[in-house]
N, CA and C of each residue as an Amber inpcrd file, in Angstrom:
protein
   600
   9.8120000 -36.1340000  32.5900000  10.6250000 -36.3530000  33.7890000
   9.8360000 -35.9030000  35.0200000   9.7730000 -36.7300000  36.0340000
   9.0380000 -36.3710000  37.2440000   9.7790000 -35.2750000  37.9940000
   9.0650000 -34.5960000  38.8870000   9.7020000 -33.5130000  39.6300000
  10.8660000 -33.9970000  40.4950000  10.7400000 -35.0920000  41.2550000
  11.9010000 -35.5580000  42.0270000  13.0900000 -35.8920000  41.1340000
  12.8310000 -36.4980000  39.9700000  13.9140000 -36.8050000  39.0450000
  14.6000000 -35.5300000  38.5720000  13.8160000 -34.4760000  38.3270000
  14.4050000 -33.2240000  37.8560000  15.3580000 -32.6490000  38.8940000
  14.9850000 -32.6950000  40.1580000  15.8700000 -32.1970000  41.2100000
  17.1950000 -32.9470000  41.2160000  17.1440000 -34.2420000  40.9850000
  18.3640000 -35.0470000  41.0200000  19.2170000 -34.8760000  39.7680000
  18.5990000 -34.4160000  38.6910000  19.3320000 -34.2950000  37.4300000
  19.6890000 -32.8600000  37.0600000  18.9940000 -31.8970000  37.6280000
  19.2540000 -30.5000000  37.2740000  20.6920000 -30.1240000  37.6250000
  21.3750000 -29.4890000  36.6940000  22.7820000 -29.1390000  36.9150000
  23.0300000 -27.6340000  36.8950000  21.9810000 -26.8260000  36.8060000
  22.1240000 -25.3680000  36.7840000  21.1980000 -24.7650000  37.8400000
  21.8070000 -24.1840000  38.8560000  21.0740000 -23.7100000  40.0260000
  21.3460000 -22.2260000  40.2590000  20.2770000 -21.4470000  40.3540000
  20.3690000 -20.0300000  40.7040000  19.7810000 -19.8500000  42.0990000
  20.5250000 -19.1660000  42.9520000  20.0990000 -18.9900000  44.3430000
  19.9310000 -17.5150000  44.6860000  18.8950000 -17.2150000  45.4350000
  18.8640000 -15.9960000  46.2290000  19.9020000 -16.1840000  47.3330000
  20.3380000 -15.1000000  47.9380000  21.3810000 -15.2150000  48.9650000
  20.8380000 -15.0090000  50.3780000  20.4700000 -13.7870000  50.7020000
  20.0980000 -13.4470000  52.0800000  18.7880000 -14.1180000  52.4800000
  18.8460000 -14.9210000  53.5380000  17.6680000 -15.6290000  54.0090000
  17.4510000 -16.9630000  53.3340000  18.2080000 -17.2250000  52.2670000
  18.1260000 -18.5090000  51.5650000  19.3760000 -19.3330000  51.8480000
  20.5410000 -18.8030000  51.4840000  21.8030000 -19.4830000  51.7840000
  22.3690000 -19.0380000  53.1250000  21.9280000 -17.8860000  53.5960000
  22.3560000 -17.3960000  54.9070000  21.1700000 -17.3900000  55.8620000
  21.4850000 -17.3970000  57.1430000  20.4380000 -17.1660000  58.1340000
  19.9400000 -15.7330000  57.9790000  18.6560000 -15.5440000  58.1350000
  18.0700000 -14.2150000  57.9500000  18.5360000 -13.2760000  59.0600000
  19.2740000 -12.2250000  58.6800000  19.7440000 -11.2510000  59.6650000
  19.2670000  -9.8350000  59.3390000  18.8350000  -9.6060000  58.1100000
  18.4120000  -8.2620000  57.7290000  17.1510000  -7.8530000  58.4970000
  17.2320000  -6.7020000  59.1230000  16.0750000  -6.1260000  59.8100000
  15.5010000  -5.0460000  58.8910000  14.5400000  -5.4450000  58.0650000
  14.0280000  -4.5080000  57.0670000  13.2300000  -3.3720000  57.6930000
  12.6140000  -3.6110000  58.8380000  11.9170000  -2.5260000  59.5340000
  12.9160000  -1.4610000  59.9720000  14.0700000  -1.9160000  60.4860000
  15.1220000  -0.9730000  60.8930000  15.6490000  -0.2010000  59.6860000
  15.8650000  -0.9100000  58.5710000  16.3520000  -0.2460000  57.3630000
  15.3660000   0.8280000  56.9160000  14.0800000   0.5010000  56.9320000
  13.0690000   1.4870000  56.5220000  13.0730000   2.7000000  57.4530000
  13.2130000   2.4500000  58.7530000  13.2530000   3.5760000  59.6980000
  14.4790000   4.4460000  59.4360000  15.6210000   3.8150000  59.2330000
  16.8600000   4.5560000  58.9910000  16.7640000   5.4170000  57.7300000
  16.0500000   4.9040000  56.7350000  15.9660000   5.5930000  55.4490000
  14.6610000   6.3690000  55.2790000  13.8200000   6.3600000  56.3230000
  12.5250000   7.0580000  56.2800000  11.6840000   6.5960000  55.0950000
  11.5760000   5.2800000  54.9600000  10.7850000   4.6780000  53.8870000
   9.5170000   4.0880000  54.4990000   8.3530000   4.4150000  53.9660000
   7.1010000   3.8730000  54.5150000   7.0920000   2.3490000  54.5130000
   6.4190000   1.7870000  55.4960000   6.3840000   0.3330000  55.6720000
   5.8470000  -0.3880000  54.4410000   4.9200000   0.2280000  53.7500000
   4.2680000  -0.4340000  52.6150000   5.0950000  -0.3850000  51.3350000
   6.1930000   0.3530000  51.3430000   6.9680000   0.5630000  50.1210000
   8.1100000  -0.4430000  49.9940000   8.3630000  -0.8840000  48.7620000
   9.5570000  -1.6640000  48.4670000  10.7700000  -0.7390000  48.5750000
  11.7900000  -1.1660000  49.3050000  12.9320000  -0.2910000  49.5910000
  13.6190000   0.1780000  48.3170000  13.9570000  -0.7460000  47.4240000
  14.6890000  -0.3740000  46.2110000  13.8360000   0.4680000  45.2750000
  12.5740000   0.1110000  45.1210000  11.6830000   0.8880000  44.2500000
  11.5070000   2.3090000  44.7790000  11.3800000   2.4320000  46.0950000
  11.1840000   3.7510000  46.6980000  12.4050000   4.6360000  46.4550000
  13.5950000   4.0940000  46.7210000  14.8210000   4.8720000  46.5270000
  14.9890000   5.2520000  45.0610000  14.6830000   4.3230000  44.1700000
  14.8450000   4.5700000  42.7360000  13.9440000   5.6960000  42.2490000
  12.8290000   5.9210000  42.9300000  11.8930000   6.9540000  42.5110000
  12.1600000   8.3260000  43.1010000  13.2160000   8.4670000  43.8930000
  13.5220000   9.7410000  44.5420000  14.2820000  10.6780000  43.6060000
  14.2440000  11.9890000  43.8870000  15.0980000  12.9300000  43.1510000
  16.5670000  12.5540000  43.3100000  17.3760000  12.9540000  42.3640000
  18.7560000  12.4820000  42.2530000  19.5600000  12.6130000  43.5460000
  19.5810000  13.7990000  44.1350000  20.4190000  14.0200000  45.3130000
  19.9820000  13.1390000  46.4780000  18.6760000  13.0580000  46.6990000
  18.1700000  12.2310000  47.7940000  18.3980000  10.7500000  47.5030000
  18.2620000  10.3550000  46.2430000  18.5000000   8.9620000  45.8650000
  19.9480000   8.5640000  46.1440000  20.8780000   9.4290000  45.8180000
  22.2960000   9.1460000  46.0620000  22.5650000   9.0240000  47.5560000
  21.9910000   9.9440000  48.3280000  22.2010000   9.9360000  49.7790000
  21.6490000   8.6610000  50.4180000  20.4230000   8.2900000  50.0580000
  19.8130000   7.1030000  50.6600000  20.4760000   5.8220000  50.1520000
  20.9320000   5.8110000  48.9140000  21.6380000   4.6410000  48.3920000
  22.9400000   4.4200000  49.1530000  23.6280000   5.5030000  49.4670000
  24.8710000   5.3930000  50.2310000  24.5940000   4.8350000  51.6200000
  23.5480000   5.3140000  52.2610000  23.2070000   4.8180000  53.5970000
  22.7590000   3.3630000  53.5340000  22.0170000   2.9910000  52.4830000
  21.6170000   1.5940000  52.3170000  22.8430000   0.7030000  52.1670000
  23.8330000   1.1520000  51.4120000  25.0700000   0.3760000  51.2660000
  25.7470000   0.1740000  52.6210000  25.7550000   1.2080000  53.4480000
  26.3670000   1.0940000  54.7780000  25.6390000   0.0480000  55.6230000
  24.3170000   0.0730000  55.5740000  23.5280000  -0.8910000  56.3390000
  23.7440000  -2.3080000  55.8210000  23.7860000  -2.4740000  54.5100000
  23.9560000  -3.8100000  53.9420000  25.3640000  -4.3420000  54.1870000
  26.3490000  -3.4530000  54.2280000  27.7010000  -3.8730000  54.5980000
  27.7020000  -4.4350000  56.0150000  27.0140000  -3.7650000  56.9060000
  26.9010000  -4.2350000  58.2930000  26.3040000  -5.6350000  58.3400000
  25.2280000  -5.8630000  57.5890000  24.5840000  -7.1780000  57.6030000
  25.4320000  -8.2330000  56.9060000  26.1630000  -7.8510000  55.8590000
  27.0210000  -8.8140000  55.1530000  28.0970000  -9.3650000  56.0790000
  28.5930000  -8.5260000  56.9800000  29.6260000  -8.9700000  57.9220000
  29.0820000  -9.9720000  58.9290000  27.7620000 -10.0180000  59.0930000
  27.1420000 -10.9450000  60.0430000  26.6800000 -12.2490000  59.3920000
  26.9360000 -12.4160000  58.1130000  26.4010000 -13.5680000  57.3770000
  26.8300000 -14.8840000  58.0170000  25.8580000 -15.7690000  58.2060000
  26.1070000 -17.1110000  58.7440000  25.3560000 -18.1100000  57.8780000
  25.9230000 -19.3080000  57.6760000  25.2930000 -20.2810000  56.7770000
  23.9490000 -20.7710000  57.2800000  23.0180000 -20.9180000  56.3570000
  21.7200000 -21.5010000  56.6850000  21.8770000 -22.9870000  56.9660000
  20.9400000 -23.5370000  57.7180000  20.9700000 -24.9590000  58.0560000
  20.9800000 -25.8110000  56.7880000  21.9600000 -26.7000000  56.6850000
  22.0270000 -27.6150000  55.5550000  22.8110000 -27.1020000  54.3700000
  23.3910000 -25.9090000  54.4730000  24.1380000 -25.3270000  53.3550000
  25.2660000 -26.2430000  52.8980000  26.0880000 -26.6920000  53.8370000
  27.2460000 -27.5160000  53.4770000  26.8110000 -28.8240000  52.8280000
  25.7870000 -29.4530000  53.3760000  25.3150000 -30.7270000  52.8250000
  24.7840000 -30.5450000  51.4100000  24.0190000 -29.4740000  51.1860000
  23.4490000 -29.2450000  49.8620000  24.5380000 -29.0230000  48.8280000
  25.4740000 -28.1300000  49.1260000  26.4900000 -27.8160000  48.1250000
  27.4960000 -28.9420000  47.9500000  27.6920000 -29.7350000  48.9720000
  28.5410000 -30.9140000  48.8190000  27.9360000 -31.8760000  47.8060000
  26.6410000 -32.1000000  47.9210000  25.9620000 -33.0240000  47.0050000
  25.9240000 -32.4620000  45.5840000  25.6250000 -31.1800000  45.4640000
  25.5470000 -30.5850000  44.1330000  26.9210000 -30.4780000  43.4800000
  27.9450000 -30.1720000  44.2700000  29.3010000 -30.0680000  43.7200000
  29.8010000 -31.4170000  43.2240000  29.3940000 -32.4960000  43.8920000
  29.7680000 -33.8400000  43.4370000  29.2400000 -34.1100000  42.0360000
  28.1400000 -33.4640000  41.6730000  27.5240000 -33.6300000  40.3530000
  28.0170000 -32.5940000  39.3530000  29.0170000 -31.7840000  39.7600000
  29.5720000 -30.7390000  38.8850000  28.5030000 -29.7510000  38.4270000
  27.6110000 -29.3930000  39.3330000  26.5570000 -28.4330000  39.0030000
  27.1380000 -27.0290000  38.8390000  26.4180000 -26.2120000  38.0960000
  26.7670000 -24.8070000  37.8990000  25.9210000 -23.9680000  38.8580000
  26.5450000 -22.9310000  39.4460000  25.8700000 -22.1110000  40.4420000
  25.9110000 -20.6360000  40.0590000  24.8360000 -19.9260000  40.4010000
  24.7900000 -18.4730000  40.2540000  23.9840000 -17.8930000  41.4070000
  24.2280000 -16.6280000  41.6810000  23.4860000 -15.8840000  42.7000000
  22.7420000 -14.7450000  42.0210000  21.4840000 -14.5560000  42.4060000
  20.7180000 -13.3830000  41.9900000  20.1640000 -12.7410000  43.2520000
  20.6730000 -11.5530000  43.5630000  20.3270000 -10.8970000  44.8210000
  19.9070000  -9.4550000  44.5850000  19.0770000  -8.9500000  45.4760000
  18.7180000  -7.5320000  45.4540000  19.7660000  -6.7050000  46.2040000
  20.7620000  -7.3490000  46.7430000  21.8970000  -6.6900000  47.3750000
  22.8880000  -6.2830000  46.2800000  24.0760000  -5.8260000  46.6420000
  25.1030000  -5.5220000  45.6510000  26.0070000  -6.7330000  45.4620000
  26.6750000  -6.7830000  44.3170000  27.5880000  -7.8950000  44.0400000
  28.7000000  -7.9580000  45.0890000  29.2860000  -6.8080000  45.4250000
  30.4040000  -6.8070000  46.3730000  29.9930000  -7.3850000  47.7220000
  28.8410000  -6.9790000  48.2260000  28.4010000  -7.4840000  49.5270000
  27.9880000  -8.9460000  49.4290000  27.4560000  -9.3540000  48.2910000
  27.1120000 -10.7660000  48.0960000  28.3690000 -11.6280000  48.1150000
  29.4160000 -11.1810000  47.4320000  30.6770000 -11.9320000  47.4340000
  31.2510000 -12.0120000  48.8450000  31.1290000 -10.9280000  49.5870000
  31.5900000 -10.9180000  50.9710000  30.8260000 -11.9470000  51.8020000
  29.5130000 -11.9950000  51.6340000  28.6900000 -12.9520000  52.3770000
  29.0150000 -14.3860000  51.9780000  29.2120000 -14.6350000  50.6830000
  29.5420000 -15.9890000  50.2240000  30.8520000 -16.4660000  50.8290000
  31.8300000 -15.5710000  50.9110000  33.0920000 -15.9410000  51.5650000
  32.8680000 -16.2250000  53.0480000  32.0340000 -15.4240000  53.6840000
  31.7830000 -15.5890000  55.1170000  31.1400000 -16.9290000  55.4410000
  30.2990000 -17.4370000  54.5240000  29.6160000 -18.7110000  54.7960000
  30.3460000 -19.9000000  54.1780000  31.5180000 -19.6350000  53.5870000
  32.3980000 -20.7300000  53.1880000  32.1920000 -21.3260000  51.8170000
  31.4320000 -20.6410000  50.9370000  31.2110000 -21.2110000  49.6020000
  31.5740000 -20.2230000  48.4960000  32.3560000 -19.2170000  48.8330000
  32.7290000 -18.2200000  47.8330000  33.4640000 -18.8040000  46.6470000
  34.2430000 -19.8660000  46.8790000  35.0280000 -20.4580000  45.7950000
  34.1680000 -21.2210000  44.7960000  32.8910000 -21.4430000  45.1020000
  31.9990000 -22.1630000  44.1910000  31.3190000 -21.2310000  43.1860000
  31.4950000 -19.9270000  43.3530000  30.7940000 -18.9570000  42.5140000
  31.7900000 -18.0560000  41.7910000  31.7460000 -18.0830000  40.4600000
  32.5140000 -17.1100000  39.6860000  31.9120000 -15.7280000  39.9290000
  32.7470000 -14.7050000  40.1720000  32.2000000 -13.3790000  40.4710000
  31.2020000 -12.8830000  39.4310000  31.4380000 -13.2070000  38.1530000
  30.5290000 -12.7330000  37.1130000  29.1820000 -13.4430000  37.1440000
  29.1010000 -14.5340000  37.9160000  27.8310000 -15.2430000  38.0590000
  27.1260000 -14.8740000  39.3600000  27.5610000 -13.7980000  39.9730000
  26.8920000 -13.2190000  41.1430000  26.3200000 -11.8790000  40.6950000
  25.0250000 -11.8420000  40.4820000  24.3740000 -10.6460000  39.9520000
  23.5990000  -9.9400000  41.0610000  23.9650000  -8.6720000  41.2550000
  23.2640000  -7.8410000  42.2180000  22.3830000  -6.8230000  41.5220000
  21.9130000  -5.8560000  42.2890000  20.9550000  -4.8950000  41.7370000
  21.5830000  -3.9450000  40.7190000  22.9190000  -3.8830000  40.6700000
  23.5750000  -3.0300000  39.6870000  23.8740000  -3.7620000  38.3800000
  23.7570000  -5.0890000  38.3980000  24.0180000  -5.8840000  37.1890000
  22.7370000  -6.2170000  36.4250000  21.6080000  -6.1350000  37.0850000
  20.3230000  -6.4470000  36.4510000  19.2090000  -5.7890000  37.2530000
  18.0840000  -5.5940000  36.6130000  16.9220000  -5.0540000  37.3280000
  16.5870000  -5.9710000  38.4980000  16.3160000  -5.4130000  39.6690000
  16.0710000  -6.2520000  40.8540000  14.8710000  -7.1780000  40.6810000
  14.9400000  -8.3420000  41.3230000  13.7710000  -9.2240000  41.3910000
  12.5920000  -8.4410000  41.9840000  11.3840000  -8.6390000  41.4880000
  10.9020000  -9.7920000  40.7210000  11.1260000  -9.7430000  39.2190000
  11.8720000  -8.7660000  38.7130000  12.1970000  -8.7700000  37.2910000
  12.9710000 -10.0460000  36.9500000  12.6850000 -10.6540000  35.7970000
  13.4220000 -11.8530000  35.3840000  14.7350000 -11.5370000  34.6780000
  15.0900000 -10.2490000  34.5640000  16.2550000  -9.8670000  33.7650000
  17.5330000 -10.5620000  34.2270000  17.7550000 -10.6260000  35.5370000
  18.9670000 -11.2620000  36.0430000  19.0380000 -12.7310000  35.6680000
  17.9260000 -13.4350000  35.8030000  17.8920000 -14.8500000  35.4300000
  18.1620000 -14.9990000  33.9390000  17.5800000 -14.1410000  33.1390000
  17.7830000 -14.2230000  31.6910000  19.2480000 -13.9980000  31.3250000
  19.9190000 -13.0950000  32.0220000  21.3470000 -12.8800000  31.7710000
  22.1640000 -14.1140000  32.1450000  21.7910000 -14.7560000  33.2390000
  22.4910000 -15.9720000  33.6610000  22.2730000 -17.0900000  32.6460000
  21.0500000 -17.2390000  32.1680000  20.7590000 -18.2610000  31.1600000
  21.5920000 -18.0360000  29.9040000  21.7290000 -16.7820000  29.4940000
  22.5350000 -16.4680000  28.3140000  23.9980000 -16.8210000  28.5420000
  24.5030000 -16.5190000  29.7370000  25.9010000 -16.8340000  30.0430000
  26.1390000 -18.3390000  30.0540000  25.1720000 -19.0780000  30.5710000
  25.2870000 -20.5350000  30.6230000  24.9310000 -21.2040000  29.2920000
  24.2310000 -20.4800000  28.4390000  23.7600000 -21.0200000  27.1560000
  22.8610000 -22.2430000  27.3690000  21.9190000 -22.0660000  28.2750000
  20.9330000 -23.1180000  28.5440000  19.5390000 -22.5060000  28.4960000
  18.5490000 -23.3540000  28.3500000  17.1770000 -22.8990000  28.3620000
  16.6220000 -22.8180000  29.7680000  15.5570000 -22.0480000  29.9270000
  14.9420000 -21.8770000  31.2430000  14.4740000 -23.2010000  31.8250000
  14.0790000 -24.1290000  30.9790000  13.5870000 -25.4140000  31.4620000
  14.6420000 -26.2960000  32.0820000  15.9200000 -25.8800000  31.9600000
  17.0250000 -26.6640000  32.5280000  17.5470000 -26.0830000  33.8380000
  16.8400000 -25.0840000  34.3790000  17.3690000 -24.3020000  35.4970000
  16.3760000 -24.2620000  36.6530000  16.9210000 -24.2170000  37.8670000
  16.1220000 -24.0300000  39.0780000  16.4590000 -22.6910000  39.7170000
  15.4270000 -21.9770000  40.1580000  15.5930000 -20.7540000  40.9370000
  15.1700000 -21.0440000  42.3660000  16.0780000 -20.7990000  43.3190000
  15.8510000 -21.1410000  44.7240000  15.8060000 -19.8640000  45.5550000
  14.7470000 -19.6860000  46.3480000  14.6650000 -18.5020000  47.1810000
  13.7060000 -18.6710000  48.3400000  13.6670000 -17.6380000  49.1830000
  12.8320000 -17.6910000  50.3840000  11.6850000 -16.6900000  50.3520000
  11.5690000 -15.9300000  49.2500000  10.5610000 -14.8640000  49.2310000
   9.8770000 -14.8210000  47.8720000   8.7210000 -14.1960000  47.8400000
   7.9150000 -14.1860000  46.6180000   8.6360000 -13.5170000  45.4510000
   9.5010000 -12.5220000  45.7160000  10.2430000 -11.8930000  44.6220000
  11.1000000 -12.9220000  43.8810000  11.7200000 -13.8440000  44.6250000
  12.5520000 -14.8820000  44.0070000  11.7060000 -15.7890000  43.1200000
  10.5700000 -16.1820000  43.6510000   9.6930000 -17.1100000  42.9410000
   9.0500000 -16.4480000  41.7280000   8.6450000 -15.1980000  41.8730000
   8.0620000 -14.4850000  40.7380000   9.0860000 -14.2810000  39.6240000
  10.3280000 -13.9880000  39.9990000  11.3810000 -13.8330000  38.9900000
  11.6010000 -15.1410000  38.2450000  11.6530000 -16.2390000  38.9950000
  11.8250000 -17.5410000  38.3670000  10.6870000 -17.8910000  37.4390000
   9.4710000 -17.6360000  37.8930000   8.3110000 -17.9620000  37.0760000
   8.2730000 -17.0970000  35.8150000   8.5960000 -15.8030000  35.9630000
   8.5960000 -14.9060000  34.8060000   9.6420000 -15.3130000  33.7750000
  10.7400000 -15.9100000  34.2500000  11.7910000 -16.3910000  33.3420000
  11.5050000 -17.7970000  32.8300000  10.4140000 -18.3990000  33.3150000
   9.9700000 -19.7410000  32.9250000  10.8870000 -20.8430000  33.4560000
  11.5210000 -20.5750000  34.6060000  12.3030000 -21.5990000  35.3070000
  11.4140000 -22.3080000  36.3260000  11.8300000 -23.4830000  36.7380000
  11.1840000 -24.1100000  37.8890000  11.7140000 -23.4360000  39.1550000
  10.8710000 -23.4000000  40.1830000  11.2110000 -22.6530000  41.3920000
  11.1650000 -23.5420000  42.6290000  12.0400000 -23.2050000  43.5740000
  12.0750000 -23.8740000  44.8760000  11.9240000 -22.8130000  45.9580000
  10.9310000 -22.9900000  46.8180000  10.7420000 -22.1070000  47.9640000
  11.2900000 -22.8150000  49.1940000  12.2890000 -22.1970000  49.8400000
  12.8910000 -22.7460000  51.0560000  12.6030000 -21.7920000  52.2040000
  11.8740000 -22.2620000  53.2050000  11.4980000 -21.3940000  54.3220000
  10.9900000 -22.2550000  55.4700000  11.5510000 -22.0530000  56.6530000
  11.1040000 -22.8100000  57.8250000   9.7130000 -22.3900000  58.2770000
   9.2950000 -21.1830000  57.9040000   7.9770000 -20.6740000  58.2850000
   6.9280000 -21.2560000  57.3440000   6.2160000 -22.2550000  57.8100000
   5.2500000 -22.9490000  56.9490000   3.9970000 -22.1230000  56.6750000
   3.8690000 -20.9620000  57.3140000   2.7160000 -20.0970000  57.0420000
   2.9520000 -19.2100000  55.8210000   4.1980000 -19.1590000  55.3700000
   4.5290000 -18.3420000  54.1890000   4.5780000 -19.2470000  52.9630000
   3.5750000 -19.1410000  52.1180000   3.4890000 -20.0020000  50.9430000
   2.9370000 -19.2280000  49.7580000   3.5190000 -19.4800000  48.5940000
   3.0470000 -18.8910000  47.3480000   2.9490000 -20.0090000  46.3100000
   1.9580000 -20.8690000  46.4450000   1.8860000 -22.0880000  45.6240000
   1.7810000 -21.8350000  44.1290000   1.2060000 -20.7140000  43.7110000
   1.0420000 -20.4620000  42.2790000   2.3730000 -20.2560000  41.5670000
   3.4010000 -19.8830000  42.3160000   4.7090000 -19.6490000  41.6830000
   5.7840000 -20.5620000  42.2730000   5.3600000 -21.6310000  42.9520000
   6.2900000 -22.5600000  43.5970000   6.1230000 -23.9600000  43.0220000
   7.2250000 -24.5340000  42.5560000   7.2020000 -25.9210000  42.0760000
   7.5740000 -26.9100000  43.1730000   8.4770000 -26.5000000  44.0710000
   8.9380000 -27.3650000  45.1650000   8.9730000 -26.5350000  46.4370000
   8.6380000 -27.1650000  47.5640000   8.6150000 -26.4430000  48.8450000
   9.3790000 -27.2540000  49.8760000  10.4150000 -26.6310000  50.4890000
  11.2060000 -27.2930000  51.5240000  11.3330000 -26.3610000  52.7250000
  11.4740000 -26.9560000  53.9000000  11.5930000 -26.1530000  55.1210000
  13.0220000 -25.7080000  55.3910000  14.0020000 -26.3290000  54.7410000
  15.4030000 -25.9760000  54.9740000  16.2500000 -26.4790000  53.8190000
  17.4720000 -25.9640000  53.7310000  18.4140000 -26.4860000  52.7390000
  18.7590000 -27.9390000  53.0440000  18.7620000 -28.2830000  54.3250000
  19.0090000 -29.6830000  54.6950000  17.9380000 -30.5830000  54.0890000
  16.6940000 -30.1890000  54.2220000  15.6040000 -30.9790000  53.6520000
  15.7390000 -31.0560000  52.1300000  16.1020000 -29.9490000  51.5070000
  16.3270000 -29.9490000  50.0620000  17.4660000 -30.8880000  49.6870000
  18.5350000 -30.8910000  50.4770000  19.7020000 -31.7230000  50.1570000
  19.3540000 -33.2010000  50.0960000  18.3280000 -33.6170000  50.8230000
  17.9290000 -35.0260000  50.8280000  17.2100000 -35.4200000  49.5410000
  16.8240000 -34.4280000  48.7420000  16.0890000 -34.6990000  47.5030000
  16.9410000 -34.5360000  46.2510000  18.2140000 -34.1730000  46.4380000
  19.0640000 -33.9540000  45.2700000  20.1670000 -35.0120000  45.1780000
């Protein structure tokens, strides 16, 4: 099956949320400053490596910051068109985010597609090891009872693509910034959800 044909026939779609289905609002530099995390460090990995008391304190503050950003969630360009086309085909949807499930559900409601996602198919950092680990994708595949070759992982950052590749799924990189590319772990590249919607 050719790649364009696969996009039109694939019925199981896993999406990153922030910056993929929503407009990018997270200010990660601000988050790092608030939590005193060095610029070179991954936020979740850094917090996870802290002593217990400090880890709890910084996790609580991170939740407060992410709640703030979840309330600002706005749909990415082409969101409605993409999900309209996929819903017509009775596609299955899941979310894999490094955020929490509760805040992800809040964001999905804010952008108008919360009813398309069963809560148990929205996996956050407490339901599976954060991306780039493939654990979340593997749990979704088990729930759907499908093979990795039948699934697409859609995201805007290398963690999404690496997770998809590690799980042996095909990957879609969606990003308006054409200078950000990871071709070794990308099967399809689109500048927007609108552009993607024209191929499905």
